[in-house]
PyMOL Python script that loads the backbone (N, CA, C, O; Angstrom):
from pymol import cmd

cmd.read_pdbstr("""\
ATOM      1  N   UNK A   1       0.756  -1.502   0.060  1.00  0.00           N
ATOM      2  CA  UNK A   1      -0.024  -0.281   0.340  1.00  0.00           C
ATOM      3  C   UNK A   1       0.777   1.710   0.033  1.00  0.00           C
ATOM      4  O   UNK A   1       0.303   2.708  -0.509  1.00  0.00           O
ATOM      5  N   UNK A   2       1.809   1.490   0.564  1.00  0.00           N
ATOM      6  CA  UNK A   2       2.806   2.863   0.737  1.00  0.00           C
ATOM      7  C   UNK A   2       3.475   2.396  -0.418  1.00  0.00           C
ATOM      8  O   UNK A   2       3.741   3.438  -1.018  1.00  0.00           O
ATOM      9  N   UNK A   3       3.849   1.571  -1.000  1.00  0.00           N
ATOM     10  CA  UNK A   3       4.600   1.448  -2.458  1.00  0.00           C
ATOM     11  C   UNK A   3       3.000   2.207  -3.488  1.00  0.00           C
ATOM     12  O   UNK A   3       3.121   3.153  -4.266  1.00  0.00           O
ATOM     13  N   UNK A   4       2.471   1.925  -3.373  1.00  0.00           N
ATOM     14  CA  UNK A   4       1.161   2.470  -4.010  1.00  0.00           C
ATOM     15  C   UNK A   4       1.454   3.950  -4.047  1.00  0.00           C
ATOM     16  O   UNK A   4       1.774   4.551  -5.072  1.00  0.00           O
ATOM     17  N   UNK A   5       1.312   4.537  -2.753  1.00  0.00           N
ATOM     18  CA  UNK A   5       1.408   5.751  -2.731  1.00  0.00           C
ATOM     19  C   UNK A   5       2.374   7.093  -3.026  1.00  0.00           C
ATOM     20  O   UNK A   5       2.281   8.301  -3.244  1.00  0.00           O
ATOM     21  N   UNK A   6       3.746   5.615  -2.823  1.00  0.00           N
ATOM     22  CA  UNK A   6       4.882   6.306  -3.160  1.00  0.00           C
ATOM     23  C   UNK A   6       4.988   6.557  -4.890  1.00  0.00           C
ATOM     24  O   UNK A   6       5.467   7.517  -5.494  1.00  0.00           O
ATOM     25  N   UNK A   7       4.635   5.869  -5.179  1.00  0.00           N
ATOM     26  CA  UNK A   7       4.014   5.733  -6.955  1.00  0.00           C
ATOM     27  C   UNK A   7       3.099   7.232  -7.170  1.00  0.00           C
ATOM     28  O   UNK A   7       3.259   8.281  -7.795  1.00  0.00           O
ATOM     29  N   UNK A   8       2.486   6.882  -6.631  1.00  0.00           N
ATOM     30  CA  UNK A   8       1.299   8.054  -6.557  1.00  0.00           C
ATOM     31  C   UNK A   8       2.175   9.434  -6.741  1.00  0.00           C
ATOM     32  O   UNK A   8       2.394  10.102  -7.751  1.00  0.00           O
ATOM     33  N   UNK A   9       2.536   9.580  -5.559  1.00  0.00           N
ATOM     34  CA  UNK A   9       3.370  11.041  -5.754  1.00  0.00           C
ATOM     35  C   UNK A   9       4.395  11.113  -6.310  1.00  0.00           C
ATOM     36  O   UNK A   9       4.869  12.111  -5.766  1.00  0.00           O
ATOM     37  N   UNK A  10       5.371  10.670  -7.264  1.00  0.00           N
ATOM     38  CA  UNK A  10       6.045  10.660  -7.716  1.00  0.00           C
ATOM     39  C   UNK A  10       5.195  11.306  -9.109  1.00  0.00           C
ATOM     40  O   UNK A  10       5.432  12.423  -9.567  1.00  0.00           O
ATOM     41  N   UNK A  11       4.403  10.573  -9.537  1.00  0.00           N
ATOM     42  CA  UNK A  11       3.699  10.625 -10.850  1.00  0.00           C
ATOM     43  C   UNK A  11       2.997  11.972 -10.760  1.00  0.00           C
ATOM     44  O   UNK A  11       2.669  12.496 -11.825  1.00  0.00           O
ATOM     45  N   UNK A  12       2.720  12.609  -9.587  1.00  0.00           N
ATOM     46  CA  UNK A  12       1.666  13.417  -9.200  1.00  0.00           C
ATOM     47  C   UNK A  12       2.623  15.209  -9.333  1.00  0.00           C
ATOM     48  O   UNK A  12       3.519  15.495  -8.538  1.00  0.00           O
ATOM     49  N   UNK A  13       2.257  15.986 -10.249  1.00  0.00           N
ATOM     50  CA  UNK A  13       3.089  16.856 -10.081  1.00  0.00           C
ATOM     51  C   UNK A  13       4.068  17.685  -9.155  1.00  0.00           C
ATOM     52  O   UNK A  13       3.436  18.205  -8.236  1.00  0.00           O
ATOM     53  N   UNK A  14       5.045  17.885  -9.130  1.00  0.00           N
ATOM     54  CA  UNK A  14       5.526  18.427  -7.832  1.00  0.00           C
ATOM     55  C   UNK A  14       5.881  20.048  -7.900  1.00  0.00           C
ATOM     56  O   UNK A  14       5.957  20.627  -6.816  1.00  0.00           O
ATOM     57  N   UNK A  15       6.000  20.453  -8.546  1.00  0.00           N
ATOM     58  CA  UNK A  15       6.214  21.795  -9.360  1.00  0.00           C
ATOM     59  C   UNK A  15       5.160  22.816  -9.747  1.00  0.00           C
ATOM     60  O   UNK A  15       4.027  22.346  -9.861  1.00  0.00           O
ATOM     61  N   UNK A  16       5.267  23.833  -9.924  1.00  0.00           N
ATOM     62  CA  UNK A  16       4.323  24.844 -10.956  1.00  0.00           C
ATOM     63  C   UNK A  16       4.859  24.627 -12.384  1.00  0.00           C
ATOM     64  O   UNK A  16       4.098  24.892 -13.315  1.00  0.00           O
ATOM     65  N   UNK A  17       6.024  24.199 -12.628  1.00  0.00           N
ATOM     66  CA  UNK A  17       6.274  23.866 -14.032  1.00  0.00           C
ATOM     67  C   UNK A  17       5.917  22.568 -14.447  1.00  0.00           C
ATOM     68  O   UNK A  17       5.693  22.342 -15.636  1.00  0.00           O
ATOM     69  N   UNK A  18       5.835  21.605 -13.498  1.00  0.00           N
ATOM     70  CA  UNK A  18       5.403  20.347 -13.549  1.00  0.00           C
ATOM     71  C   UNK A  18       3.940  20.066 -13.800  1.00  0.00           C
ATOM     72  O   UNK A  18       3.401  19.386 -14.673  1.00  0.00           O
ATOM     73  N   UNK A  19       3.502  20.684 -12.924  1.00  0.00           N
ATOM     74  CA  UNK A  19       1.644  21.195 -13.112  1.00  0.00           C
ATOM     75  C   UNK A  19       1.414  21.418 -14.515  1.00  0.00           C
ATOM     76  O   UNK A  19       0.855  20.563 -15.202  1.00  0.00           O
ATOM     77  N   UNK A  20       1.836  22.584 -15.008  1.00  0.00           N
ATOM     78  CA  UNK A  20       1.706  23.702 -16.663  1.00  0.00           C
ATOM     79  C   UNK A  20       1.888  22.863 -17.674  1.00  0.00           C
ATOM     80  O   UNK A  20       1.078  22.922 -18.599  1.00  0.00           O
ATOM     81  N   UNK A  21       3.051  21.834 -17.739  1.00  0.00           N
ATOM     82  CA  UNK A  21       3.577  20.779 -18.637  1.00  0.00           C
ATOM     83  C   UNK A  21       2.430  19.912 -18.541  1.00  0.00           C
ATOM     84  O   UNK A  21       1.883  19.652 -19.613  1.00  0.00           O
ATOM     85  N   UNK A  22       1.997  19.460 -17.605  1.00  0.00           N
ATOM     86  CA  UNK A  22       0.498  18.043 -17.329  1.00  0.00           C
ATOM     87  C   UNK A  22      -0.402  18.609 -18.120  1.00  0.00           C
ATOM     88  O   UNK A  22      -1.076  17.928 -18.893  1.00  0.00           O
ATOM     89  N   UNK A  23      -0.513  19.824 -18.030  1.00  0.00           N
ATOM     90  CA  UNK A  23      -1.824  20.652 -18.548  1.00  0.00           C
ATOM     91  C   UNK A  23      -2.030  20.712 -19.848  1.00  0.00           C
ATOM     92  O   UNK A  23      -3.020  20.555 -20.563  1.00  0.00           O
ATOM     93  N   UNK A  24      -0.356  21.096 -20.121  1.00  0.00           N
ATOM     94  CA  UNK A  24      -0.077  21.664 -21.589  1.00  0.00           C
ATOM     95  C   UNK A  24      -0.272  20.254 -22.542  1.00  0.00           C
ATOM     96  O   UNK A  24      -0.549  20.245 -23.742  1.00  0.00           O
ATOM     97  N   UNK A  25      -0.019  18.915 -21.550  1.00  0.00           N
ATOM     98  CA  UNK A  25      -0.047  17.795 -22.501  1.00  0.00           C
ATOM     99  C   UNK A  25      -1.977  17.470 -22.248  1.00  0.00           C
ATOM    100  O   UNK A  25      -2.542  16.917 -23.192  1.00  0.00           O
ATOM    101  N   UNK A  26      -2.297  17.608 -21.781  1.00  0.00           N
ATOM    102  CA  UNK A  26      -3.832  17.116 -21.744  1.00  0.00           C
ATOM    103  C   UNK A  26      -4.559  18.217 -22.767  1.00  0.00           C
ATOM    104  O   UNK A  26      -5.545  17.882 -23.423  1.00  0.00           O
ATOM    105  N   UNK A  27      -4.142  19.203 -22.827  1.00  0.00           N
ATOM    106  CA  UNK A  27      -4.641  20.058 -23.813  1.00  0.00           C
ATOM    107  C   UNK A  27      -4.115  19.397 -24.960  1.00  0.00           C
ATOM    108  O   UNK A  27      -5.138  18.991 -25.512  1.00  0.00           O
ATOM    109  N   UNK A  28      -3.295  19.094 -25.549  1.00  0.00           N
ATOM    110  CA  UNK A  28      -2.722  18.906 -26.617  1.00  0.00           C
ATOM    111  C   UNK A  28      -3.278  17.654 -27.317  1.00  0.00           C
ATOM    112  O   UNK A  28      -3.555  17.416 -28.493  1.00  0.00           O
ATOM    113  N   UNK A  29      -3.342  16.942 -26.183  1.00  0.00           N
ATOM    114  CA  UNK A  29      -4.459  15.524 -26.229  1.00  0.00           C
ATOM    115  C   UNK A  29      -5.817  15.568 -26.758  1.00  0.00           C
ATOM    116  O   UNK A  29      -6.527  14.914 -27.521  1.00  0.00           O
ATOM    117  N   UNK A  30      -5.864  16.345 -26.218  1.00  0.00           N
ATOM    118  CA  UNK A  30      -7.766  17.623 -26.388  1.00  0.00           C
ATOM    119  C   UNK A  30      -7.423  17.956 -27.847  1.00  0.00           C
ATOM    120  O   UNK A  30      -8.138  17.734 -28.824  1.00  0.00           O
ATOM    121  N   UNK A  31      -6.499  18.391 -27.834  1.00  0.00           N
ATOM    122  CA  UNK A  31      -6.725  19.461 -29.563  1.00  0.00           C
ATOM    123  C   UNK A  31      -6.331  18.218 -30.492  1.00  0.00           C
ATOM    124  O   UNK A  31      -6.538  18.621 -31.636  1.00  0.00           O
ATOM    125  N   UNK A  32      -5.968  17.195 -30.539  1.00  0.00           N
ATOM    126  CA  UNK A  32      -5.535  16.198 -31.255  1.00  0.00           C
ATOM    127  C   UNK A  32      -6.808  15.559 -31.467  1.00  0.00           C
ATOM    128  O   UNK A  32      -7.216  15.640 -32.625  1.00  0.00           O
ATOM    129  N   UNK A  33      -7.608  14.889 -30.573  1.00  0.00           N
ATOM    130  CA  UNK A  33      -9.385  14.624 -30.611  1.00  0.00           C
ATOM    131  C   UNK A  33     -10.263  15.372 -31.390  1.00  0.00           C
ATOM    132  O   UNK A  33     -11.144  14.976 -32.152  1.00  0.00           O
ATOM    133  N   UNK A  34      -9.845  16.727 -31.049  1.00  0.00           N
ATOM    134  CA  UNK A  34     -10.861  17.734 -31.590  1.00  0.00           C
ATOM    135  C   UNK A  34     -10.393  17.907 -33.304  1.00  0.00           C
ATOM    136  O   UNK A  34     -11.215  18.301 -34.132  1.00  0.00           O
ATOM    137  N   UNK A  35      -9.337  17.646 -33.582  1.00  0.00           N
ATOM    138  CA  UNK A  35      -8.860  17.744 -35.339  1.00  0.00           C
ATOM    139  C   UNK A  35      -9.211  16.491 -35.694  1.00  0.00           C
ATOM    140  O   UNK A  35      -9.360  16.340 -36.906  1.00  0.00           O
ATOM    141  N   UNK A  36      -9.443  15.260 -34.805  1.00  0.00           N
ATOM    142  CA  UNK A  36      -9.794  14.025 -35.456  1.00  0.00           C
ATOM    143  C   UNK A  36     -11.068  14.349 -35.958  1.00  0.00           C
ATOM    144  O   UNK A  36     -11.439  14.191 -37.121  1.00  0.00           O
ATOM    145  N   UNK A  37     -11.966  14.986 -34.670  1.00  0.00           N
ATOM    146  CA  UNK A  37     -13.715  15.331 -34.881  1.00  0.00           C
ATOM    147  C   UNK A  37     -13.801  16.139 -36.364  1.00  0.00           C
ATOM    148  O   UNK A  37     -14.417  15.900 -37.403  1.00  0.00           O
ATOM    149  N   UNK A  38     -13.206  16.833 -36.095  1.00  0.00           N
ATOM    150  CA  UNK A  38     -13.479  18.064 -36.855  1.00  0.00           C
ATOM    151  C   UNK A  38     -13.569  17.489 -38.517  1.00  0.00           C
ATOM    152  O   UNK A  38     -14.484  17.597 -39.333  1.00  0.00           O
ATOM    153  N   UNK A  39     -12.051  16.762 -38.641  1.00  0.00           N
ATOM    154  CA  UNK A  39     -12.139  15.632 -39.629  1.00  0.00           C
ATOM    155  C   UNK A  39     -13.172  14.352 -40.172  1.00  0.00           C
ATOM    156  O   UNK A  39     -13.501  13.928 -41.280  1.00  0.00           O
ATOM    157  N   UNK A  40     -13.372  14.123 -39.269  1.00  0.00           N
ATOM    158  CA  UNK A  40     -14.827  13.420 -39.707  1.00  0.00           C
ATOM    159  C   UNK A  40     -15.658  13.922 -39.791  1.00  0.00           C
ATOM    160  O   UNK A  40     -16.637  13.348 -40.268  1.00  0.00           O
ATOM    161  N   UNK A  41     -15.758  15.509 -39.304  1.00  0.00           N
ATOM    162  CA  UNK A  41     -17.156  15.558 -39.555  1.00  0.00           C
ATOM    163  C   UNK A  41     -17.292  16.382 -41.073  1.00  0.00           C
ATOM    164  O   UNK A  41     -18.360  16.695 -41.600  1.00  0.00           O
ATOM    165  N   UNK A  42     -15.853  16.653 -41.645  1.00  0.00           N
ATOM    166  CA  UNK A  42     -15.906  17.215 -42.738  1.00  0.00           C
ATOM    167  C   UNK A  42     -15.875  16.202 -43.794  1.00  0.00           C
ATOM    168  O   UNK A  42     -16.469  16.586 -44.802  1.00  0.00           O
ATOM    169  N   UNK A  43     -15.412  15.124 -43.875  1.00  0.00           N
ATOM    170  CA  UNK A  43     -15.500  13.861 -44.151  1.00  0.00           C
ATOM    171  C   UNK A  43     -17.001  13.563 -44.604  1.00  0.00           C
ATOM    172  O   UNK A  43     -17.401  13.357 -45.749  1.00  0.00           O
ATOM    173  N   UNK A  44     -17.739  13.593 -43.401  1.00  0.00           N
ATOM    174  CA  UNK A  44     -19.154  13.193 -43.468  1.00  0.00           C
ATOM    175  C   UNK A  44     -20.015  14.518 -44.764  1.00  0.00           C
ATOM    176  O   UNK A  44     -20.623  14.385 -45.826  1.00  0.00           O
ATOM    177  N   UNK A  45     -19.654  15.571 -44.000  1.00  0.00           N
ATOM    178  CA  UNK A  45     -20.594  16.598 -44.950  1.00  0.00           C
ATOM    179  C   UNK A  45     -20.150  16.583 -46.629  1.00  0.00           C
ATOM    180  O   UNK A  45     -20.942  16.994 -47.477  1.00  0.00           O
ATOM    181  N   UNK A  46     -18.809  16.066 -46.984  1.00  0.00           N
ATOM    182  CA  UNK A  46     -18.726  16.023 -48.201  1.00  0.00           C
ATOM    183  C   UNK A  46     -19.031  14.548 -48.936  1.00  0.00           C
ATOM    184  O   UNK A  46     -18.789  14.323 -50.121  1.00  0.00           O
ATOM    185  N   UNK A  47     -19.476  13.809 -48.211  1.00  0.00           N
ATOM    186  CA  UNK A  47     -19.892  12.377 -48.851  1.00  0.00           C
ATOM    187  C   UNK A  47     -21.329  12.612 -48.641  1.00  0.00           C
ATOM    188  O   UNK A  47     -22.079  11.899 -49.306  1.00  0.00           O
ATOM    189  N   UNK A  48     -22.080  13.834 -47.513  1.00  0.00           N
ATOM    190  CA  UNK A  48     -23.820  13.613 -47.939  1.00  0.00           C
ATOM    191  C   UNK A  48     -24.050  15.065 -48.925  1.00  0.00           C
ATOM    192  O   UNK A  48     -25.230  15.385 -49.061  1.00  0.00           O
ATOM    193  N   UNK A  49     -23.176  15.816 -49.507  1.00  0.00           N
ATOM    194  CA  UNK A  49     -23.142  16.928 -50.371  1.00  0.00           C
ATOM    195  C   UNK A  49     -23.248  15.633 -51.688  1.00  0.00           C
ATOM    196  O   UNK A  49     -24.239  15.338 -52.357  1.00  0.00           O
ATOM    197  N   UNK A  50     -21.486  14.883 -51.756  1.00  0.00           N
ATOM    198  CA  UNK A  50     -21.633  14.211 -53.116  1.00  0.00           C
ATOM    199  C   UNK A  50     -22.852  13.127 -53.558  1.00  0.00           C
ATOM    200  O   UNK A  50     -23.030  12.700 -54.698  1.00  0.00           O
ATOM    201  N   UNK A  51     -23.785  12.736 -52.145  1.00  0.00           N
ATOM    202  CA  UNK A  51     -24.554  11.836 -52.614  1.00  0.00           C
ATOM    203  C   UNK A  51     -25.632  11.928 -52.530  1.00  0.00           C
ATOM    204  O   UNK A  51     -26.391  10.991 -52.283  1.00  0.00           O
ATOM    205  N   UNK A  52     -26.025  13.342 -52.757  1.00  0.00           N
ATOM    206  CA  UNK A  52     -27.195  14.182 -53.002  1.00  0.00           C
ATOM    207  C   UNK A  52     -28.334  13.775 -51.965  1.00  0.00           C
ATOM    208  O   UNK A  52     -29.451  13.298 -52.169  1.00  0.00           O
ATOM    209  N   UNK A  53     -27.791  14.063 -50.982  1.00  0.00           N
ATOM    210  CA  UNK A  53     -28.686  13.762 -49.567  1.00  0.00           C
ATOM    211  C   UNK A  53     -28.398  15.564 -48.745  1.00  0.00           C
ATOM    212  O   UNK A  53     -29.105  15.882 -47.788  1.00  0.00           O
ATOM    213  N   UNK A  54     -27.625  16.262 -49.133  1.00  0.00           N
ATOM    214  CA  UNK A  54     -27.719  17.511 -48.573  1.00  0.00           C
ATOM    215  C   UNK A  54     -28.787  18.681 -48.787  1.00  0.00           C
ATOM    216  O   UNK A  54     -29.157  18.936 -49.933  1.00  0.00           O
ATOM    217  N   UNK A  55     -29.260  19.358 -47.751  1.00  0.00           N
ATOM    218  CA  UNK A  55     -30.885  20.150 -47.663  1.00  0.00           C
ATOM    219  C   UNK A  55     -30.107  21.395 -48.816  1.00  0.00           C
ATOM    220  O   UNK A  55     -30.991  22.050 -49.368  1.00  0.00           O
ATOM    221  N   UNK A  56     -29.128  21.681 -49.115  1.00  0.00           N
ATOM    222  CA  UNK A  56     -28.998  22.870 -50.048  1.00  0.00           C
ATOM    223  C   UNK A  56     -30.305  22.758 -51.536  1.00  0.00           C
ATOM    224  O   UNK A  56     -30.828  21.678 -51.809  1.00  0.00           O
ATOM    225  N   UNK A  57     -30.573  23.822 -52.180  1.00  0.00           N
ATOM    226  CA  UNK A  57     -31.370  23.469 -52.909  1.00  0.00           C
ATOM    227  C   UNK A  57     -32.338  22.841 -53.130  1.00  0.00           C
ATOM    228  O   UNK A  57     -32.577  22.601 -54.314  1.00  0.00           O
ATOM    229  N   UNK A  58     -33.183  22.378 -52.180  1.00  0.00           N
ATOM    230  CA  UNK A  58     -34.170  21.744 -52.417  1.00  0.00           C
ATOM    231  C   UNK A  58     -35.628  22.187 -51.863  1.00  0.00           C
ATOM    232  O   UNK A  58     -35.831  22.357 -50.660  1.00  0.00           O
ATOM    233  N   UNK A  59     -36.501  22.337 -52.734  1.00  0.00           N
ATOM    234  CA  UNK A  59     -37.678  22.912 -52.237  1.00  0.00           C
ATOM    235  C   UNK A  59     -38.370  22.644 -51.133  1.00  0.00           C
ATOM    236  O   UNK A  59     -37.857  21.788 -50.412  1.00  0.00           O
ATOM    237  N   UNK A  60     -39.000  22.935 -50.907  1.00  0.00           N
ATOM    238  CA  UNK A  60     -40.145  22.284 -49.997  1.00  0.00           C
ATOM    239  C   UNK A  60     -41.355  21.738 -50.727  1.00  0.00           C
ATOM    240  O   UNK A  60     -41.945  22.340 -51.625  1.00  0.00           O
ATOM    241  N   UNK A  61     -41.670  20.533 -50.253  1.00  0.00           N
ATOM    242  CA  UNK A  61     -42.639  19.890 -51.182  1.00  0.00           C
ATOM    243  C   UNK A  61     -44.231  21.176 -50.752  1.00  0.00           C
ATOM    244  O   UNK A  61     -44.428  21.655 -49.635  1.00  0.00           O
ATOM    245  N   UNK A  62     -44.980  21.399 -51.825  1.00  0.00           N
ATOM    246  CA  UNK A  62     -45.968  22.118 -51.681  1.00  0.00           C
ATOM    247  C   UNK A  62     -47.020  20.887 -51.975  1.00  0.00           C
ATOM    248  O   UNK A  62     -46.902  19.863 -52.648  1.00  0.00           O
ATOM    249  N   UNK A  63     -48.098  21.419 -51.189  1.00  0.00           N
ATOM    250  CA  UNK A  63     -49.755  20.423 -51.503  1.00  0.00           C
ATOM    251  C   UNK A  63     -50.139  20.919 -52.392  1.00  0.00           C
ATOM    252  O   UNK A  63     -50.349  22.130 -52.468  1.00  0.00           O
ATOM    253  N   UNK A  64     -50.389  19.818 -53.592  1.00  0.00           N
ATOM    254  CA  UNK A  64     -51.628  20.299 -55.148  1.00  0.00           C
ATOM    255  C   UNK A  64     -52.817  20.894 -54.506  1.00  0.00           C
ATOM    256  O   UNK A  64     -53.695  20.371 -53.820  1.00  0.00           O
ATOM    257  N   UNK A  65     -52.633  22.137 -54.900  1.00  0.00           N
ATOM    258  CA  UNK A  65     -54.131  22.716 -54.913  1.00  0.00           C
ATOM    259  C   UNK A  65     -55.236  22.032 -55.269  1.00  0.00           C
ATOM    260  O   UNK A  65     -55.081  21.162 -56.127  1.00  0.00           O
ATOM    261  N   UNK A  66     -56.544  22.243 -54.729  1.00  0.00           N
ATOM    262  CA  UNK A  66     -57.369  21.711 -55.221  1.00  0.00           C
ATOM    263  C   UNK A  66     -57.983  22.505 -55.980  1.00  0.00           C
ATOM    264  O   UNK A  66     -58.008  23.725 -55.818  1.00  0.00           O
ATOM    265  N   UNK A  67     -58.505  21.930 -56.826  1.00  0.00           N
ATOM    266  CA  UNK A  67     -59.207  22.744 -57.823  1.00  0.00           C
ATOM    267  C   UNK A  67     -60.954  22.739 -57.688  1.00  0.00           C
ATOM    268  O   UNK A  67     -61.486  21.913 -56.946  1.00  0.00           O
ATOM    269  N   UNK A  68     -61.822  23.787 -58.514  1.00  0.00           N
ATOM    270  CA  UNK A  68     -63.323  24.060 -57.829  1.00  0.00           C
ATOM    271  C   UNK A  68     -63.708  22.907 -58.125  1.00  0.00           C
ATOM    272  O   UNK A  68     -64.079  22.536 -57.011  1.00  0.00           O
ATOM    273  N   UNK A  69     -63.954  21.808 -58.999  1.00  0.00           N
ATOM    274  CA  UNK A  69     -64.678  20.755 -59.078  1.00  0.00           C
ATOM    275  C   UNK A  69     -64.472  19.599 -57.607  1.00  0.00           C
ATOM    276  O   UNK A  69     -65.342  18.898 -57.091  1.00  0.00           O
ATOM    277  N   UNK A  70     -63.057  19.733 -57.232  1.00  0.00           N
ATOM    278  CA  UNK A  70     -63.111  19.248 -56.576  1.00  0.00           C
ATOM    279  C   UNK A  70     -63.708  19.798 -54.995  1.00  0.00           C
ATOM    280  O   UNK A  70     -64.285  19.059 -54.197  1.00  0.00           O
ATOM    281  N   UNK A  71     -63.444  21.121 -54.795  1.00  0.00           N
ATOM    282  CA  UNK A  71     -63.666  21.732 -53.964  1.00  0.00           C
ATOM    283  C   UNK A  71     -65.560  22.078 -53.734  1.00  0.00           C
ATOM    284  O   UNK A  71     -66.123  22.479 -52.715  1.00  0.00           O
ATOM    285  N   UNK A  72     -66.202  21.717 -55.177  1.00  0.00           N
ATOM    286  CA  UNK A  72     -67.543  21.668 -55.001  1.00  0.00           C
ATOM    287  C   UNK A  72     -68.086  20.100 -54.573  1.00  0.00           C
ATOM    288  O   UNK A  72     -69.176  19.790 -54.093  1.00  0.00           O
ATOM    289  N   UNK A  73     -67.195  19.432 -54.841  1.00  0.00           N
ATOM    290  CA  UNK A  73     -67.744  17.973 -54.526  1.00  0.00           C
ATOM    291  C   UNK A  73     -67.436  17.494 -52.743  1.00  0.00           C
ATOM    292  O   UNK A  73     -68.062  16.635 -52.123  1.00  0.00           O
ATOM    293  N   UNK A  74     -66.340  18.313 -52.243  1.00  0.00           N
ATOM    294  CA  UNK A  74     -66.145  18.643 -50.725  1.00  0.00           C
ATOM    295  C   UNK A  74     -67.352  18.896 -49.968  1.00  0.00           C
ATOM    296  O   UNK A  74     -67.780  18.290 -48.985  1.00  0.00           O
ATOM    297  N   UNK A  75     -67.860  19.946 -50.621  1.00  0.00           N
ATOM    298  CA  UNK A  75     -69.140  20.788 -50.084  1.00  0.00           C
ATOM    299  C   UNK A  75     -70.179  20.142 -50.372  1.00  0.00           C
ATOM    300  O   UNK A  75     -71.011  19.978 -49.479  1.00  0.00           O
ATOM    301  N   UNK A  76     -70.430  19.568 -51.772  1.00  0.00           N
ATOM    302  CA  UNK A  76     -71.864  19.019 -51.517  1.00  0.00           C
ATOM    303  C   UNK A  76     -71.658  17.656 -50.609  1.00  0.00           C
ATOM    304  O   UNK A  76     -72.615  17.177 -49.999  1.00  0.00           O
ATOM    305  N   UNK A  77     -70.678  17.214 -50.573  1.00  0.00           N
ATOM    306  CA  UNK A  77     -70.659  15.774 -50.085  1.00  0.00           C
ATOM    307  C   UNK A  77     -70.948  15.952 -48.027  1.00  0.00           C
ATOM    308  O   UNK A  77     -71.286  15.122 -47.184  1.00  0.00           O
ATOM    309  N   UNK A  78     -70.652  17.224 -47.949  1.00  0.00           N
ATOM    310  CA  UNK A  78     -70.874  17.966 -46.483  1.00  0.00           C
ATOM    311  C   UNK A  78     -69.341  17.898 -45.632  1.00  0.00           C
ATOM    312  O   UNK A  78     -69.221  18.002 -44.411  1.00  0.00           O
ATOM    313  N   UNK A  79     -68.180  17.689 -46.665  1.00  0.00           N
ATOM    314  CA  UNK A  79     -67.148  17.725 -45.901  1.00  0.00           C
ATOM    315  C   UNK A  79     -66.248  19.197 -45.398  1.00  0.00           C
ATOM    316  O   UNK A  79     -65.419  19.162 -44.488  1.00  0.00           O
ATOM    317  N   UNK A  80     -66.467  19.994 -45.891  1.00  0.00           N
ATOM    318  CA  UNK A  80     -66.723  21.585 -45.615  1.00  0.00           C
ATOM    319  C   UNK A  80     -67.731  21.852 -45.722  1.00  0.00           C
ATOM    320  O   UNK A  80     -68.591  21.474 -46.517  1.00  0.00           O
ATOM    321  N   UNK A  81     -67.749  22.826 -44.600  1.00  0.00           N
ATOM    322  CA  UNK A  81     -69.271  24.085 -44.827  1.00  0.00           C
ATOM    323  C   UNK A  81     -69.215  24.889 -45.911  1.00  0.00           C
ATOM    324  O   UNK A  81     -68.190  25.561 -45.798  1.00  0.00           O
ATOM    325  N   UNK A  82     -69.902  25.219 -47.093  1.00  0.00           N
ATOM    326  CA  UNK A  82     -70.431  26.395 -47.400  1.00  0.00           C
ATOM    327  C   UNK A  82     -70.131  28.003 -46.877  1.00  0.00           C
ATOM    328  O   UNK A  82     -69.818  28.116 -45.692  1.00  0.00           O
ATOM    329  N   UNK A  83     -70.166  28.555 -47.244  1.00  0.00           N
ATOM    330  CA  UNK A  83     -69.873  30.052 -46.802  1.00  0.00           C
ATOM    331  C   UNK A  83     -71.069  30.950 -46.574  1.00  0.00           C
ATOM    332  O   UNK A  83     -70.905  32.120 -46.230  1.00  0.00           O
TER     333      UNK A  83
END
""", "prot")
cmd.dss("prot")
cmd.show_as("cartoon", "prot")
cmd.util.cbc("prot")
cmd.orient("prot")
């Protein structure tokens, strides 16, 4: 047990400079992970654009307008109440 504590004490930063180096090391690792994630997102965006599944340039689907005959048929059947 005492050996584990001694090893942990050795690994723990002892000076402000060691603490700063440990922080820098963690930040560098986090930056590398961020770069990997960003690269993956860029690849997915390119794949989405090239596969034709992107939202750009797509018009919303409009419901077809009903004709006067269709409206009259609805009014006569009672689906729509006339004015």
